[in-house]
C-alpha positions as CSV (number, residue, x, y, z in Angstrom):
1,X,30.5,-27.3,-60.5
2,X,28.9,-27.7,-63.5
3,X,30.3,-25.5,-66.5
4,X,27.8,-22.2,-67.7
5,X,27.3,-21.2,-71.2
6,X,30.0,-19.1,-72.0
7,X,27.5,-15.9,-72.9
8,X,25.8,-16.3,-69.6
9,X,29.8,-16.2,-68.1
10,X,30.2,-13.0,-70.3
11,X,27.8,-10.9,-69.3
12,X,28.6,-11.5,-65.9
13,X,32.0,-10.7,-66.6
14,X,30.1,-7.3,-68.0
15,X,28.1,-6.9,-65.5
16,X,30.8,-6.9,-62.7
17,X,33.2,-4.8,-64.6
18,X,31.0,-2.1,-65.4
19,X,29.9,-1.6,-61.7
20,X,33.3,-2.1,-60.6
21,X,34.4,1.1,-63.2
22,X,31.1,3.2,-61.6
23,X,32.1,2.2,-57.9
24,X,36.1,3.6,-59.2
25,X,34.8,6.8,-60.1
26,X,32.4,7.7,-57.2
27,X,35.5,7.1,-54.8
28,X,37.7,9.7,-56.8
29,X,34.8,11.8,-55.7
30,X,34.8,11.5,-52.1
31,X,38.1,12.3,-50.4
32,X,39.5,11.4,-47.4
33,X,39.2,8.1,-45.6
34,X,37.0,6.7,-48.1
35,X,38.1,5.0,-50.8
36,X,41.1,2.8,-49.1
37,X,39.1,1.0,-46.7
38,X,35.9,0.6,-49.4
39,X,38.8,-1.0,-52.0
40,X,40.0,-3.1,-49.2
41,X,36.3,-4.5,-47.8
42,X,35.4,-4.5,-51.4
43,X,38.2,-6.6,-52.5
44,X,38.0,-9.0,-49.4
45,X,34.3,-9.5,-50.0
46,X,34.8,-10.2,-53.8
47,X,37.7,-12.7,-53.5
48,X,35.3,-14.5,-50.5
49,X,32.7,-14.7,-52.7
50,X,34.7,-16.0,-55.6
51,X,36.3,-18.5,-53.4
52,X,33.5,-19.7,-51.6
53,X,31.0,-20.1,-54.1
54,X,30.8,-21.7,-57.6
55,X,32.4,-18.6,-60.3
56,X,28.3,-17.9,-62.1
57,X,27.2,-16.9,-57.9
58,X,30.6,-15.5,-56.8
59,X,29.9,-12.6,-59.8
60,X,26.1,-12.8,-59.5
61,X,26.7,-11.8,-55.5
62,X,30.2,-9.5,-56.0
63,X,28.2,-7.7,-59.3
64,X,25.1,-7.1,-56.1
65,X,27.4,-5.7,-54.1
66,X,29.9,-3.4,-56.2
67,X,25.6,-2.2,-56.7
68,X,24.9,-2.0,-53.4
69,X,28.1,0.0,-52.9
70,X,27.9,2.2,-55.8
71,X,24.2,3.4,-54.3
72,X,26.2,4.1,-50.5
73,X,28.6,6.0,-52.6
74,X,26.8,7.9,-54.3
75,X,26.0,9.3,-51.2
76,X,29.7,10.4,-50.3
77,X,29.6,13.0,-53.3
78,X,30.8,16.2,-52.1
79,X,27.5,19.4,-52.1
80,X,28.8,22.5,-54.0
81,X,30.5,24.8,-51.4
82,X,28.7,28.1,-52.2
83,X,30.9,30.0,-50.0
84,X,29.0,28.1,-47.0
85,X,29.3,29.4,-43.3
86,X,31.8,27.7,-41.2
87,X,32.9,28.1,-37.6
88,X,36.1,26.9,-36.0
89,X,36.6,27.1,-32.8
90,X,40.6,27.5,-31.4
91,X,42.7,25.3,-29.6
92,X,43.9,25.9,-26.6
93,X,47.3,24.7,-27.0
94,X,48.0,23.6,-22.9
95,X,47.3,27.0,-21.9
96,X,44.2,28.9,-20.3
97,X,44.8,32.4,-20.6
98,X,43.3,34.6,-22.9
99,X,46.4,36.0,-24.3
100,X,48.0,33.3,-25.5
101,X,47.5,32.7,-29.2
102,X,48.3,28.9,-29.6
103,X,46.9,26.6,-32.5
104,X,46.7,23.0,-32.1
105,X,48.6,21.3,-34.7
106,X,47.1,17.4,-35.9
107,X,49.5,15.4,-37.3
108,X,48.8,12.4,-38.3
109,X,50.3,8.9,-39.3
110,X,49.5,8.7,-42.9
111,X,49.5,6.5,-45.8
112,X,52.2,7.3,-48.4
113,X,50.5,5.4,-51.2
114,X,47.1,6.4,-50.3
115,X,47.9,10.5,-49.8
116,X,49.7,10.5,-53.2
117,X,46.3,9.0,-55.0
118,X,44.4,11.4,-53.2
119,X,43.8,14.6,-55.4
120,X,42.7,16.3,-52.7
121,X,45.7,18.3,-51.9
122,X,48.4,19.2,-54.5
123,X,52.4,18.6,-53.3
124,X,52.7,22.5,-53.0
125,X,50.2,22.7,-50.9
126,X,50.7,19.5,-48.8
127,X,54.2,20.9,-47.9
128,X,52.7,24.0,-46.5
129,X,50.6,21.7,-44.2
130,X,53.8,20.0,-42.2
131,X,55.4,21.2,-39.2
132,X,54.5,22.7,-35.7
133,X,54.7,26.6,-37.3
134,X,51.0,25.9,-38.8
135,X,48.9,24.8,-36.6
136,X,45.8,22.8,-37.2
137,X,43.4,25.4,-36.7
138,X,45.3,27.8,-38.2
139,X,45.4,25.4,-41.5
140,X,42.3,24.2,-41.5
141,X,40.9,27.9,-41.9
142,X,43.5,28.1,-44.5
143,X,41.8,25.3,-46.3
144,X,38.3,25.7,-45.8
145,X,38.7,29.3,-47.0
146,X,41.0,28.2,-50.4
147,X,37.9,25.5,-50.9
148,X,35.3,28.9,-51.1
149,X,33.9,28.4,-47.6
150,X,33.0,31.8,-45.4
151,X,35.2,30.8,-42.4
152,X,35.1,32.0,-38.7
153,X,37.9,31.5,-36.9
154,X,37.6,31.5,-33.6
155,X,40.4,32.6,-31.8
156,X,42.2,33.1,-28.0
157,X,43.4,36.6,-29.7
158,X,42.4,38.3,-32.2
159,X,45.7,40.7,-32.3
160,X,47.6,37.6,-32.4
161,X,50.0,37.1,-34.4
162,X,48.5,34.0,-35.7
163,X,45.3,35.9,-36.7
164,X,46.7,38.9,-38.4
165,X,48.5,35.7,-40.6
166,X,45.2,34.6,-41.5
167,X,43.5,38.3,-42.0
168,X,46.4,39.1,-44.1
169,X,46.2,35.4,-46.4
170,X,43.4,34.8,-46.8
171,X,40.2,35.8,-48.5
172,X,38.1,38.8,-47.6
173,X,35.1,36.4,-47.2
174,X,37.4,34.9,-43.7
175,X,36.3,36.2,-40.6
176,X,38.7,36.0,-37.0
177,X,36.5,35.8,-34.4
178,X,37.5,36.4,-30.4
179,X,36.7,32.7,-28.8
180,X,37.6,31.8,-25.9
181,X,35.3,28.8,-25.3
182,X,35.2,29.1,-21.5
183,X,33.8,32.8,-21.8
184,X,30.1,32.8,-22.1
185,X,30.4,36.4,-22.9
186,X,32.6,35.9,-25.5
187,X,30.3,32.9,-26.9
188,X,27.6,35.0,-27.4
189,X,29.4,38.1,-28.6
190,X,30.6,35.5,-31.3
191,X,26.9,34.4,-32.3
192,X,26.2,37.5,-32.5
193,X,29.0,38.3,-35.5
194,X,27.3,35.8,-37.0
195,X,24.2,36.1,-37.1
196,X,25.1,40.0,-38.6
197,X,27.4,38.4,-41.6
198,X,25.6,35.5,-42.4
199,X,22.0,36.9,-42.1
200,X,19.2,34.3,-43.7
201,X,21.9,32.5,-45.2
202,X,22.4,30.2,-41.8
203,X,25.9,28.8,-40.5
204,X,26.1,25.7,-42.6
205,X,28.9,24.2,-39.6
206,X,30.5,24.1,-36.6
207,X,34.1,22.8,-35.9
208,X,34.7,22.4,-32.5
209,X,38.4,22.1,-32.4
210,X,39.4,23.8,-28.8
211,X,41.3,21.2,-26.9
212,X,43.8,20.8,-24.1
213,X,46.0,17.9,-23.1
214,X,47.6,18.9,-19.5
215,X,50.6,17.1,-18.0
216,X,50.3,13.6,-18.5
217,X,51.0,11.2,-15.5
218,X,49.1,8.8,-12.9
219,X,45.6,9.4,-12.5
220,X,46.3,9.5,-8.7
221,X,48.7,12.8,-9.0
222,X,46.3,14.9,-11.4
223,X,45.6,17.7,-9.3
224,X,41.6,18.0,-9.4
225,X,42.4,21.7,-10.8
226,X,43.3,20.1,-13.9
227,X,40.5,18.0,-14.7
228,X,38.0,20.5,-13.9
229,X,39.8,22.2,-16.3
230,X,40.0,19.5,-19.4
231,X,36.5,19.4,-19.1
232,X,36.1,23.2,-19.5
233,X,37.6,23.5,-21.7
234,X,37.5,19.9,-24.1
235,X,33.8,19.0,-23.2
236,X,32.0,21.7,-22.1
237,X,33.7,24.2,-24.0
238,X,32.3,22.7,-26.8
239,X,28.5,22.0,-25.1
240,X,28.2,25.8,-24.4
241,X,29.5,26.6,-28.4
242,X,27.3,23.7,-29.4
243,X,24.1,25.0,-27.8
244,X,24.9,28.7,-28.8
245,X,24.9,27.8,-32.7
246,X,22.2,25.4,-32.8
247,X,19.6,27.7,-34.0
248,X,21.9,28.9,-36.6
249,X,22.2,25.0,-37.8
250,X,18.8,23.8,-37.8
251,X,18.1,26.7,-40.1
252,X,20.1,25.2,-42.8
253,X,20.1,21.8,-42.0
254,X,23.4,21.9,-41.6
255,X,26.8,20.3,-39.9
256,X,28.2,19.4,-36.4
257,X,31.9,18.4,-35.9
258,X,33.8,17.8,-32.8
259,X,37.4,16.7,-33.1
260,X,37.8,14.8,-29.9
261,X,40.7,11.5,-29.8
262,X,41.3,8.0,-29.4
263,X,41.6,9.1,-26.4
264,X,37.5,8.9,-26.1
265,X,37.5,5.2,-26.9
266,X,40.6,3.8,-26.0
267,X,41.9,4.2,-22.4
268,X,45.4,5.5,-22.7
269,X,47.7,5.3,-19.7
270,X,49.0,9.0,-18.1
271,X,46.2,10.8,-19.9
272,X,43.0,10.0,-17.1
273,X,41.9,13.6,-17.2
274,X,42.3,14.2,-21.2
275,X,40.9,10.9,-22.0
276,X,37.8,11.3,-19.8
277,X,36.7,14.7,-21.3
278,X,37.3,13.3,-24.9
279,X,34.9,10.3,-23.9
280,X,32.4,12.7,-22.8
281,X,32.5,14.3,-26.1
282,X,32.4,11.5,-27.7
283,X,29.2,10.6,-26.3
284,X,27.4,13.6,-26.8
285,X,28.5,13.6,-29.9
286,X,26.6,10.1,-30.6
287,X,23.7,11.8,-28.5
288,X,23.4,14.6,-29.8
289,X,23.7,12.4,-33.7
290,X,20.6,11.0,-32.9
291,X,18.3,13.8,-31.4
292,X,19.6,16.2,-34.1
293,X,18.6,14.0,-36.9
294,X,14.8,14.7,-37.0
295,X,15.9,18.2,-37.7
296,X,18.3,16.9,-40.8
297,X,21.3,18.7,-38.6
298,X,24.3,15.5,-39.3
299,X,26.6,15.1,-36.5
300,X,30.2,14.0,-37.1
301,X,33.5,13.1,-34.6
302,X,36.7,13.0,-35.5
303,X,39.3,10.6,-33.9
304,X,42.9,11.2,-35.2
305,X,45.3,8.5,-34.2
306,X,48.9,9.1,-34.1
307,X,49.4,13.2,-34.3
308,X,51.8,15.9,-32.7
309,X,50.5,18.5,-31.3
310,X,51.7,22.4,-29.6
311,X,48.3,21.3,-27.4
312,X,51.2,20.9,-24.9
313,X,51.9,24.4,-24.4
314,X,55.2,26.2,-23.8
315,X,58.1,24.9,-21.6
316,X,57.1,27.5,-19.1
317,X,53.2,26.4,-18.6
318,X,55.0,22.2,-18.5
319,X,56.8,23.5,-15.6
320,X,53.6,25.8,-13.8
321,X,51.3,22.0,-14.4
322,X,54.4,20.0,-12.7
323,X,55.0,22.7,-10.0
324,X,50.9,23.1,-9.2
325,X,50.8,18.6,-9.2
326,X,53.9,18.5,-6.3
327,X,52.2,21.6,-4.4
328,X,48.7,19.4,-4.5
329,X,50.2,15.8,-3.5
330,X,50.0,14.7,0.3
331,X,53.0,14.0,2.2
332,X,52.1,10.4,1.9
333,X,51.5,9.8,-1.8
334,X,55.1,11.8,-2.8
335,X,56.7,9.9,-0.6
336,X,55.6,6.1,-2.0
337,X,55.6,7.6,-5.6
338,X,58.9,9.3,-5.1
339,X,60.2,12.9,-6.2
340,X,62.2,11.2,-9.1
341,X,59.1,9.1,-10.5
342,X,57.3,12.3,-10.3
343,X,59.1,14.6,-12.4
344,X,60.2,12.1,-15.0
345,X,56.1,12.0,-16.2
346,X,56.9,15.8,-18.2
347,X,59.4,13.1,-20.7
348,X,56.8,11.2,-21.3
349,X,56.1,14.1,-24.2
350,X,59.0,13.6,-25.6
351,X,58.1,9.9,-26.5
352,X,54.2,11.4,-27.8
353,X,56.0,13.5,-30.5
354,X,58.6,10.9,-31.4
355,X,55.9,8.9,-32.5
356,X,53.4,11.3,-34.1
357,X,53.6,12.6,-37.4
358,X,53.3,15.7,-38.7
359,X,51.4,15.5,-41.6
360,X,47.9,16.9,-41.2
361,X,46.5,16.2,-44.3
362,X,44.4,13.7,-44.1
363,X,42.8,15.1,-41.0
364,X,41.9,18.0,-43.1
365,X,40.1,15.8,-46.2
366,X,38.3,14.2,-43.1
367,X,36.4,17.3,-42.2
368,X,36.4,18.5,-45.3
369,X,34.6,14.7,-46.0
370,X,32.2,15.5,-43.0
371,X,30.8,19.3,-43.5
372,X,30.4,18.7,-47.5
373,X,29.9,14.9,-48.0
374,X,25.8,14.4,-48.8
375,X,25.8,11.7,-46.3
376,X,29.0,11.9,-43.9
377,X,30.3,9.4,-41.6
378,X,29.7,9.4,-37.5
379,X,32.9,9.4,-37.4
380,X,35.9,9.0,-38.8
381,X,39.5,7.9,-37.8
382,X,42.8,9.8,-40.5
383,X,45.7,8.5,-39.2
384,X,47.4,5.0,-40.2
385,X,46.1,1.8,-38.3
386,X,43.7,4.1,-36.2
387,X,40.9,2.5,-36.9
388,X,42.5,-1.1,-36.3
389,X,43.1,-0.4,-32.7
390,X,39.3,1.1,-31.6
391,X,38.6,-3.0,-33.3
392,X,41.4,-4.2,-31.0
393,X,40.0,-2.9,-27.9
394,X,36.4,-3.5,-28.9
395,X,36.7,-7.2,-29.6
396,X,39.7,-8.2,-27.8
397,X,39.5,-9.7,-24.0
398,X,40.5,-6.7,-21.6
399,X,42.8,-9.0,-20.5
400,X,44.7,-9.3,-23.6
401,X,44.3,-5.7,-24.3
402,X,45.8,-4.3,-21.1
403,X,49.1,-6.8,-21.8
404,X,49.5,-4.9,-25.3
405,X,48.6,-1.6,-23.9
406,X,51.3,-2.1,-21.4
407,X,53.5,-3.7,-23.6
408,X,53.2,-0.8,-26.7
409,X,51.7,2.1,-24.8
410,X,53.2,2.4,-21.6
411,X,55.8,5.0,-21.7
412,X,56.8,5.0,-18.0
413,X,60.5,5.2,-17.4
414,X,60.8,4.9,-14.4
415,X,59.1,3.3,-11.1
416,X,57.5,4.0,-8.1
417,X,59.5,4.6,-5.0
418,X,57.9,2.2,-2.6
419,X,57.8,-0.2,-6.0
420,X,61.2,-0.5,-6.5
421,X,61.9,-2.1,-3.3
422,X,62.7,-5.3,-3.1
423,X,60.4,-6.2,0.5
424,X,57.4,-4.1,-1.1
425,X,54.8,-7.2,-1.2
426,X,55.6,-8.1,1.8
427,X,55.1,-5.0,3.7
428,X,51.3,-4.4,2.6
429,X,50.9,-8.1,3.4
């Protein structure tokens, strides 16, 4: 290995340090998931360059990488708010009733060190975004209003306590809209109101947040009415809202942000209806991203990881879903699964809650980046380890993924009655 002249080595080090400093400056301007992933990838790449090549060529290649990274991050700078208009649709929180005023709460397992380093939220503000009493749509409306956006908050009950709190605590820019995404007339009325208020400015962003979970259970046990309800809210509702407001987005060359889920990519046990509807929304978003690019409208999806949510609804709603499930099962299916197994499905929701966090700050930061960055990402995966699960699903053999899924993502507390019988295999044969 040849020894380089000291002047050349110092020049390479100076260029690398300067480009590294520029990259770090750009990182501070980019909230959300950008920072930690870029720093991780840049560190791995830099170490690989220096270990696998001579010091000179390693520094040259690393400097070139820093330069390209700086150009990339320049597109992640946030545009000025300028009171841009944003529409947020309401979460159904497991209810399909126009008088139920419920907001979805997405809490994501956050990397604490990263959250403290990110200046998007002061500690006092972050504490107000924790807990089930706030709600995701509620917190998002307040957060964007504080940033200076003109927020149109779609709710299921415009006279409910949550809507009244938004009116009381937010600025005069915020407008509460009666908006059930399964009600075409309400969508048309909301469109008319938005057009009247934004006038020639157009609508900058639509954030489709409405969603329901339903009662987790084996796919065979879930009634068709639950499948249809999940599709109606999680998919068709988002499509209806998108189609209605796209003329305003095309006018402003704005943003479409759909709140999907890891379940739109990863097959989670017990969530056949929910995951199927989110998968449809994810694919819809990908196609719209390509089709709307000619109009310079940018489309992003948010796929949160572990989250705590009141999307499951009240205990009364769960009892109704449980009864509906039992009423639609044939005697043969009830006999083979057993009533104890069927009724135990409801306890899965408790397991979901235990493995979730109530800190929704990472999700809000990613949504802010999606609607404000010059070049937003096509997808965001807020939550510690979320993207690792996605990569594991994409690249691992099916058998290995199924093994780990049953090992770590299986919340069954019992087994079907027939399978608990010692001679069930012989009976099948």
